[in-house]
C-alpha positions in Angstrom: 28.0 -1.3 -20.9 26.5 0.9 -18.2 23.0 0.1 -17.0 21.1 2.7 -15.0 17.7 2.3 -13.3 15.2 4.9 -14.4 13.4 6.5 -11.4 9.5 5.4 -11.3 7.5 8.2 -12.5 5.8 9.1 -9.3 8.7 8.3 -6.9 10.4 11.1 -5.2 13.3 10.5 -7.4 11.4 10.6 -10.6 9.5 13.8 -9.3 12.8 15.6 -8.5 14.3 14.7 -12.0 11.3 16.1 -13.9 11.4 19.2 -11.7 15.1 19.8 -12.3 14.6 19.2 -16.0 11.8 21.8 -16.2 14.0 24.1 -14.4 16.7 23.9 -16.9 16.1 26.2 -19.8 19.6 26.4 -21.3 20.8 24.1 -24.2 24.1 22.3 -23.8 26.9 23.8 -25.8 29.5 21.9 -27.7 31.8 22.4 -24.9 29.3 20.8 -22.5 29.0 17.8 -24.7 32.8 17.4 -25.6 34.5 14.0 -24.5 38.2 13.9 -24.5 39.7 10.8 -26.1 42.9 9.9 -24.4 45.7 7.7 -25.9 44.6 4.9 -23.4 41.1 5.0 -25.1 42.3 4.4 -28.4 44.8 1.7 -27.3 42.2 -0.1 -25.4 39.8 0.0 -28.5 42.6 -1.4 -30.6 43.0 -4.3 -28.3 39.5 -5.1 -28.1 39.2 -5.1 -32.0 42.4 -7.2 -32.2 41.2 -9.7 -29.6 37.7 -9.9 -31.1 39.4 -10.5 -34.6 42.0 -13.1 -33.5 39.5 -15.0 -31.3 37.1 -15.8 -34.2 34.4 -13.8 -32.8 31.4 -13.2 -35.2 31.8 -10.7 -38.0 29.4 -8.4 -36.4 31.5 -8.0 -33.2 34.7 -7.7 -35.1 33.0 -5.0 -37.3 31.6 -3.2 -34.3 34.9 -3.1 -32.5 36.8 -2.0 -35.7 34.1 0.8 -36.0 34.6 2.1 -32.5 38.5 1.9 -32.8 38.4 3.9 -36.0 35.8 6.5 -34.6 38.0 7.0 -31.3 41.1 7.6 -33.7 39.4 10.0 -36.0 37.8 12.0 -32.9 41.2 12.0 -31.3 42.8 13.4 -34.4 40.0 16.1 -34.6 40.8 17.1 -30.8 44.4 17.5 -31.7 43.7 19.6 -34.8 41.3 21.8 -32.7 44.1 22.2 -30.1 46.5 23.1 -32.7 44.4 25.8 -34.4 43.5 27.2 -30.9 47.0 27.4 -29.9 48.2 29.0 -33.3 45.3 31.5 -33.1 46.1 32.5 -29.6 49.8 33.4 -30.3 
């Protein structure tokens, strides 16, 4: 889990953040929001799920780790399909 500290509203950091957000008028594109899923990500998620399942963790933890594992597999499969379609269309 990543924890970040929100800058105080009237601190120099907070004022700079709000100013930069006001100046930004473009909406992010899908390419800006894309996250590449690597084989290592899928393997780590599978290991987390199996460890939770085999350790007798609460069902909610096992379910959550399995959900993440399946989401990563699905997302990676979509990435592979997108790359295949792009390569096929460009040739």
